[in-house]
N, C-alpha and C positions, 0 to 999 in steps of 0.2 A: 761726314756726309750722310744723309739720311736715305737708308735704303729700306724699301719695304717688300714685304712677303706677299706673292700675289695669292689671291683667293679662288681664282679659277684657271683652268687651263687655257682657256681664250685670253684672259688678261695677260698671263704669262708670255704666251706666244706673241701677242701684238707687242708687248714691251720688247721682247727679243728682236722682232722685225724692225721696230722702231730705233733701237739703240745701234744695231748694226748699220743701218742707214746713216748714221751719225758718224760712225768710224770709216765707212768705205772711202772717202776722199784721202784719207791717210796713206792708203796703200796703193801700189804700182797698178794692181788689178784686184777686183773684189767682186763677189757675186753672192747672192741668196738663192738657195735651192730647196723646193717642197716637194717631197714625195708622200702623195695621199696614200692612205692605207686601202688595200684592195678590198677590205671587208667594210670600210666605212670612210667615204671620201671627205667628210667633214674633218677628220682628223689626219694630221700629216706629221712626217718627219722632217723638220726644218733644220738645215744646216748651212753655215756661211763660211766661205773661203776668202781669205784676205792674203793676197800673195805679193811678196817683196820682189825687187828686181834681182836680186841674188838669193836662191832659194838655199840657204843654209840651215836655219832653225825653223821648226814648226811647233807651235803651241796647240795641243788639242784639248779642248775642255768639253766634257760631255755631262749630260744631266738626263734624269728621268729613266734611266735603264730600269730601275724599279719605280714605275709611274708615280706613285703618290710622292717618293722621294724628290720627285722633280721640283716640288713647291719650295723647299730649302735650297735646292740645286739652281733654281731661277735666281734667288737672292745672291748667291754666290757668283753666278754669272755675270749679275748686274755690277757687283763689285769689281770683277776683273775688267768689264767693258768701260766702266766709269773711271776707275783709278789706276788700273795697271796697263791696260792697253796703250794709254797715251804716252806711256813712259818707254814702251819698247822700240828698239832699233828698226825701224820699218823697212831700212835698205835690205837686211838679211833675215828677218825674222817674220814668218807668216803665221796665221792663225786659220784653225779649224774648230768652229764652235758649232756643238750639236745641242739643239733644244729638243728635249722629250723623245729619246729613243724609243720609249714606249708610250706614245700618245694616248692609246686607250686607258692604260694603267692611270695615267695622270689625270685624265678627264674624269674617270670613275673611281678615283682615289683609292686603287688596289695596287700592290706590287706586281701584280702578274698581268699578261697582256690578254688579248680578246680569245685566246685559246688555252686560257689558265697556265701559261708558260711562265716560268721564271726566266727572265732573258739573262740573267747572270749565272745560270745553269745551262745555257744553251750554246754557248761558244765552244762546242765540241771539235776538236782539231780534225779528225778524220770523218766526222759527221755520223759516226756509229753510235747511235743511241741506245746503248746496250741496257736492257732491263735489269741485268745482273750488276750493273756499277751500285755501289753503296748497299752492300747485303745487310747492313745493320738496320736500314730503313724498314725491312719487312717486319721484323718483331715488333717495331714501334708503331705500325700502321694503325691497330686498333686505337691505339692512345691519339694518334695525330689526326685521325680521318672518321671520326664518329658520323656514320651515315644515316642521320636524321636530323629534323628541324630542331631548333632550340626553343623549348617549352618553359625552362626554368634555369636561372643562372646558377642558384644554390645547388640543385641537383647536377647539373653540368659540371660544377666544380668538384663535388664530392666524387663523381665518377673519374674526373681528371686526375686528381690528387691520389686516388686509390691506385689508378693504373700506374701513374707515375712512380709511386713508391715501390711497386713490384717490379718496374723495369730498372729502376735504380739498384735494387738488391741483385737483379740478374745481371745487368750489363754494366753499371758504372756510370757515373754522371758524365765523364769525358766521352764515352762511346754514345751515350745519348744525345749529347750536343753534336757531335760529328754526324752521327747517323741521320739526326734531324735536319741539320743545316746544309750539308754537302750537296745535296740535290738527289733526285731519283727520277727514273725514266719508266717507270712500270704503272703507276697510278696517276690518270690524266686528270682525275677531280681531286687529287690528294694534294697536301701542302709540299712545297719545293719541288714541284713538278717541272722538270727541265725542258719538256718538250718531246715529241716523237719525231721531230723533223728539224732542220734548221730554219728558224722563224725569219718572216720578211724583215724586220728590224735588223736582225742578226746579220742576214746576208748583205745588207746595205752598210753597216758598219765593217764587215770584212772587206767589202771593196774600197771604202774610204781609207782603211788602214793601209792597204796595199798601194794606194796612190800616194798615201803620205811617204812611205818607203821609197817609193820610185822617185819621187821628186825632190826630196829634202835629206840633207845629210845627218841631221838630227832631229829626233821626234821627242817630245816631252807631252805625255797624256795625263791629264788629271781628271778623274771620274768621280763625281759627286755623290755620296750616299749619305744616308741616315739610318739610326737605329741601334747599331752594335757599338759596346764600348762605354767608358765613363760619360756621365751625363753632361759635365760641364768642361770636357776637354775632347777636342777633335783628335782623331788618330789618323796618321798615315799608315795604310795598310798595304804592303809592299808584296810583290810576287816572290815566291821562292826562288824564282830564276834571277831576281835581281842580284848581281854580283857584289854590290856594296853591301856591307853589314848594317843593321839598324843603328848600331853605335856610331858607326863612321857617318851615316846619313843625319843622325842627330847633331853631330858636330857641324858637319857641312852646311846644313840647313837652318841651324840654331833654332830648332824646334823640339820641344820635350818628349813626344810620345810619337814613335815610329816603330812598327812592329811587322813581322812577316806573317804571311797567311799560312801559319802552320798550327797543328793541333794545341800546341803549348801556349803560343802567342794569341792565336785568334782562332781560326778553323780552316780546314782546307776545303775546296770547292771544285767540283766537277764542271767544267764548262764556263769558267771565270772568264770575263773579257780581258782582265790584265794578264792573266797566265796565257790566253790566246795570243796576245799581242807580242809577248816575249818569245812564245814559241815561233810566231810567223818570223820575227827578227832573226832568232837563232838558226831556223831552218832555210831562210830564203835572203835575208839581209843583214847577215852577220858583219858586213864591212860598215854599216851604219851605226850611229849612236842611238840609244834609247834609255829614256827613264820613264816608266809608266807607275802610277799608284793609285789607289783610292783614298779619296778624303771622306773619312767615315765620322759623321757627327752623331756621338752617343746620345740617347733619349732617356731611357728608363735608368740606365746605369749598368755596371759590369760585374755587380755582386750577383752570386748564385740565386738569390730570391728575385732579383730582377730579371735574370735570365729566365726563370721559371715563369715570371710573370709575362714576358715577351712571348714564350712558347704558348701559354694559355690564350692570349689574345690572337695570336696568329692561328691557332686552331679554331677558335671561336668565330673568327672572320671569314675563314674559308668554308666553314659549316654554314654560317649565315648566307654566304653567296651560293653555295650549292643547294642548300635545303630550305632556306628561310628560317623565320621566326615566328612564334605563335603571336606576337603583338608588336605594334610599332614601338612600344617603350623598350622592349627587349632589342629590337633592330637598332633603335637609336643608342642604347647603352653600350652595344658592341661597337658600333661605329665611332662613338666618341672615343673610347679608350684606344682603338686601333689608329685613329688619326694622331692621338697622342705619341704612338709608339714611333711615327715617322715624319710627324709635322707638328711639333710641340706649340701650344698656344703661349706659353710663359714668355714674357719680354725678356726676363733675366737670361733665359736659355738662348734666345735669338741673338741677343746683344753678345754674349759670349761666343756663340757660334760664328758670327761675322768677325769678331776679333780673332779668334783662331785663324779662320780662313785668311785674313789680311796677312797675318804673320806667316802663315805656311807658303802663300804667293810669294811674299816678299824674300823669304829664305830661299825657295826653288829658283826663282828668276835670277836672284843675285848671285848664287852659286854657279849658274850656268852662263853668267855674264851676258845676258841679253836684254839689259836696260840700255838705254842710250849713253 
């Protein structure tokens, strides 16, 4: 089946609404809800409920938590609605489909929201956004957050690599990776800022998760992401709270790459959506069943040089957004590489990503016995 990747937030949203309208008659009750952003009413978080007669299983698929990653997420959501939703047992299985948790980021092709917050660092359980979280970020801040416009990429790269080498000697590569990626709550204009308070989108998702547990016996949450991992192999990235081992789930789902969000396998994150969902389950809904994971479609690759490349363009994009560039050509060069990090143009990559997604959907839904 021919699945296309949308080129704009508006096209993606229109397709989501159209496709859900085609699904609605299959379920006992269904509705589409839209919540406009308070800061920009032309952008909205759209989500669809499809409810069965007997509320046993709920499949939650969410996209665009990191806005620009919603373009790939949109294609995977299309695969689900076209190819997998018609195979579900509509008598006991419901849907919660969420389009563009971060519509600002999707529209503007950034990971961050309108407050420069990374929403996958914003799901803090006790809502205590402590600036002391992630102390390794502070010695990295001069490397990660140069506070000046981009005037010359060669000069920027020389400064970046010289600083990076110094930090590697002092901290080691694992601490640099963890300190860079796990989130920070002290520098609002810096990369990986997790927010100074619970964001509008986060608050909405927290409410949806509570309702899901209130109404259903089993929740399966699949959150779509791009960026980290091997270029041509999607990874399941599971919560550290998931009781089943990666090896056990590899056998159960017939899927080759399943890891946990640990420093050795992936990296740990403060305010992660999947970790929040497991904590909500463990604290308040332990009698219910939960499986939640992230589908992570790798782009540049998992090698150390490619991780450094990802860091470099992440720094440049934030610098561009915060301080600008000397010329349009510099602006366009940074934007082009940043888009490749989260929305690759290569047809081979897109075809393999869709193939992996189909395999993952098939494995999860078959394992939980929710096909007809």
